[in-house]
C-alpha positions, 0 to 999 in steps of 0.5 A: 232896497236903499242905495248905499254910498261911502264917503271919506273925510280924507280921500287922498293917497296918503290917507289910504296909505296910512289907513292900510298901514295902521289897520284902521280908519275912522273918517268913513261915513256911510249914507243909507237912504236919509241916514248917515253913519260914521263907521270905524273900519278895522282889520282883525290884526289891529282890532286884536292888538287894541283888544289886548292892550285895553284888556291888559291896561283896563281889564276890558275892551270898549268896542267902537260903535258901528264897527266894521271888520275888513280883510284890509283897510283900503277903498278897493 
């Protein structure tokens, strides 16, 4: 099995704090073998808020590609 590595464009305490409080993080990259994927990391509360807002305004919710749901948007 390939090793998985996770990278952050903004790897600072401030970026971590903001991500936890916003409930999402879009600057996450995952490397598996020779492939690199930009992933969208959301907690379920934020995803539900975005879903409800988009559904109300547009009638549907467009899902981010490579979406990952987590209990809390933090590195550890």
